[in-house]
N, C-alpha and C positions, 0 to 999 in steps of 0.2 A: 249353354246350360239351360235345361228345360225345367222350370219350376211349376208345380201345380198347387193351388191354394183353395181354400174354401173360407168364406166370410161367415162369421158367427156373431151373435150379440149376446152378451152375458150381463146379468145384473150384478151389482156389487154385494148383494145379500148373499152371505156365505162365500164370497170371493174377495176377501179383504186385500189379497195380494195385488189386485188390480184396482183398488179403491182409492179415492182421494178423500174418503171420510164422509161422503154424502150417501147415506144409505138409500138404496133403491134407484140410484141414477144408473144410466146405461152407458157401457163402454163397449164399442164395437171394435173388433180387431180380427186379424187374419191368422189362421193356423196352417201349419204345413200338413200336407196330406201324403207326402212321399218321403223317401230316405235320402234324397240329394240335398245336402245342406251347404250354405255359403261359408266361405272362409272368414269374411268380415261382416259384422253387423254395424251398419251406420244408423245412428238414432238421431232424429231431427225433431225437437219440440217446435211446434209452430203456433204462433198466436198472431193473427191479423198481418200476414206477410204476403198478401196478394200481389204486391208490386215486385217482389223479389223471388218468390218461391220457385217460379218457372226457371229462372236463371240458375238457382241453386241445383235443381234437379238436372238441368241440362249439363251442368258441370260434372254430375255423377255419371251421366250417360256417356260422357266423353272420356272416362277413365281408361287408361291402358290396361289396368288390372280389372278383370270383369267378374271375378267370383265374389260377389257381394250381394247383400240385401240392404235396402234403405227402408227403415221404419219411420214414417212421419207421424208424429203424434199431434193431431189437430186439437189443441188445448182450448176448446170453446171459442174458436174464432167467430167473429161476427161479420167478417167481410167475405170475399169470394175465394178464400184460400182452399176450402174443402173441395170446391168444384174443380179448381185447377189441379189439385193433387189427384182427384179421381180420374181426370183426363189422362194423367201420366200412368196411373195404375192399369189402365186399359191398354196402354201402349207397351208396357214392360212389366212383366210379372215379378221382377225383382223389387219393385217399389210397392210398399205396403202401407196402408192407411189405418190409423187408430183414431177414432173419434171419442172424445171424452169431455165432460163439463170442465170448465176452467179450474185447474188445480194448482197452477203455478209451474215455473220452470223445472224445479227439482222433481216435483211429482210426475211431470210429463217425461222427464228423463228416466226415472225409475220404472214407470209403466212401459216405456218403450223397450227397456232392457228385458223386462219380464215377458214381453211378447216376442222377443227376438228368438232366433234359432238357438236351442241349447247346445248345439254342436259347433257353432262358429268359434273360431280361435281368437279373433281380435275384435275390439270395440272402438268405435270412433263416434264422438258426439259432434255432429256437424250442424251449425246454425243455419236456418233456412233463409237468412238474408245475406249470406256470404256465398263465396264460390271457391272451388278447389282447382288447383293446378292439375292438368290431366294425368300427371305421373305420381301424385302424392301417395295413392294407395300402393302402387307398385314399389315405390322407394321405401315406404314405411314397413310394408310386409316383408320385403327382402331383408331389411335391417333386422327385424325381429326374428326372422328365420335363421339368420346368420349369427345372432347373439341370443341364444336361448336363456341366458342368465338375466337378460333385460326384460323388465315387466312393463315398461312404459317408454315410448319414444315420442318426442315432440319436435316441431320444426318452427321456422320463422315465417313471417307473413309480409304481405303487401297491404298497406292501407289504401282503400279505394273509395271513391265517392258514389253517389247514386247512379251515375252513368258509367260505372266500371272504370273510370280513369284512375290510374295510380297516383295517389297523393304522396305516399312515402314508402320507402323500402326500409322495413324495420330491421334493427339488429337488437334482438331481445337480450337485455342484461341478465346474467345469472349471478346473484350477489352472495357473498360470504362475509362473515364478520371478521374484523381485525381488532387488535387491542385498542386502536384509536378511531375505529369507525367501520366503514364498509368498503370492500373492493369487489371488482368483477372477475369472474372466471375467464380464462382465455376463450375467445369466441370459438375456436376450432376444437376445443376439448369437449368430447361428448359426455364424459361422466359428470353427473349432476347430483350433489350430495343431498342428504335429508334436510340439512339446514337451508341450502339454496332453494330446494323445492318449497320449504316452509316460508321462504321470503318472497313467495308469489311470483315465480318466474315462468309458470306454465299457463298459457291461455287455454281455457277448458276445451275449446273446439279444435285445437291443434294437437291434441294428444291421442295417440293410439295405445290402447291398453290390452294386455293379454287377458282374455276372459277368465282363465283359471286364477289369475292374481286378483282381478276385480271382484270375483265371487267371495274372496276372503275379507273384503272390506265391508263397511256398513252402508255403502252406496252413497247416493247424493243426499245431503242433509236437508230434508224438507223443513226441519225446525229452524234452520239458519236463514232461509230465504235467499235472496240474490245478493251476492257480494261475499267473497271468501270461501264459497262452496268448493271451488277447485282446490284450494289449499287444504281444506279438511279432507278431501278424498285422496289427493295425490301424495300427501305425506304418509298416508296409510300404505299406499303402493310402494313408496320409497323405503318403508320398513320391511317390506316383503320381498323386494327385488331391487335390482339396479334401475336407475332412471337415466336415459341418455338423450342427448340433444343432437339433431341433424342440422348443421348450419346451412340450410337452404331455405329460400322463401317459396313455400309450396301452398300457401293458403292466402286467400283474398278476403280480408276483413273489411266489411263495409261500414262506413260512418254515415249515419242518416238521422233525421229528426225524430223518428219513432223509437229510437233506442232509449233505454232507461239510463238517465244520467247518473254517473258515479262520482259524487263529490268526495273530496278528502274527508270531510266530516262524516259522511255516510259510511265510507270505507272504514274509518276508525271505529265507528259504532259496531260494524260487523266484525272487525278484528277483535274488539273487546269481548264479544260473545265467544269467539274461539279461544282467546287467551284464558277466559274464565273456565271454559271446558278443560283446557290443558292443565290448568293449575289444580282443578278439582279431580282430574283423572277420570272423567266420565267417558265411558265406552272405550277406554284405553287399556290394553293388556298390561299387567303388572310389570313385565320386563321392559316395557317401552315408556313407562311414566317418567323416568329420569330424562329421557331425550325430549319428551314433550315439555317438561318443566324448563329445560335449558332453552328450548325454542321460545317459550313464553317470556323468559327473562330477556333474551336477545331482541325480541320485538319491542319490549318496553324500554330497554336502555340502549339499543343500538339502531334498530331499523326505524322505529317511530321518529327518533331524533334526526336520523338521516333524511326521512321524508319531510319533516318540518323545515329543515334547513333548505332543502331543495325547493319547497313551495315558498319559503320566505324569500329566497333569491328571486324567484319569479315575480313575487309581489313587489319587491323593490324595483325590479326592472320596469314594472308597470306603474311606478310612482306611488304605490301603496306602502309608503315607508314605515308608518307606525305598525301596521299589521305584520309586515315583513320582519321588523325588528323584534316584535313580540314572539314570533315563531322561532327566531334564532335564540332568544333568551330562554324560551321553553325547552329547546333542544339542549342547550348548554346546561341548564339546571338538571335535566334528566341524566345527562352523561356524568355530571359531577356527583350526583347521588349514587350512581353505580360504582364510581371509584371509591366513595366513602362507605360502601357496603350497605346502603339502605335498600 
């Protein structure tokens, strides 16, 4: 496939759709100048990933499915990331670079989408410190082509270290509530319900979404920041279409020291923001408010207690007995309150 592009620089004055709120800052990106468009748009926000970005791009170039574009959003990197990406744009015209001042992960994702080909059918948000299995695009595209009622498909992953060594072969749990707690969906069952999606079962970078479905959502929530943003987006998708799981490990998720740590406390703070949104019905269609209210209740009285008990057990195993017991008591109290109708 032969692509032809031209690079332009636009200011955010009068172009708020590509702005991160800083009037007058420059955002450079690449426009299509022909009618041949890719089937998949892969969007990769990048901030200071000079150590891993080449490996990420190499895994794109190794794909068996070749009808794609990769839009890499350089989100104000201060290292050598931009120069490495530019080197690849000269080697392969499917790789496109956006330069913008640092606006954060969700802003970079949104701007990458806005600069993508409007005629691509599918979207994938691929992190620049990870790697892809050579057949992930082929497998996911074929699945969506064969299941037109499915709007999002996601897969499992391998956990790798800084040298690409596999640390763990993941089996991602998809949880649903029961009367007395939480249980997992059968691993081989593809159908994933709204509630299961709302229980945080989809890693953001491992989900391929139909563009036509994504365009009906509110996009990545810049107000939320990092943590819970995938839940906010993917439950919108789950209301619009079916969500399916492919029980194959097709993604290589890297663990390294530069990653933002996600503690249980920080995650709870992020989820409280979402729960407040769901209870208040902000940006939620009237016909969906009851489902969101149910999800908020289940988080408060089923899933949070489940996570507290899980963390409490880990603390007790590590001889942190008092903290572990406190979390167990907190979970029991929440569950009993739900039975008594509080």
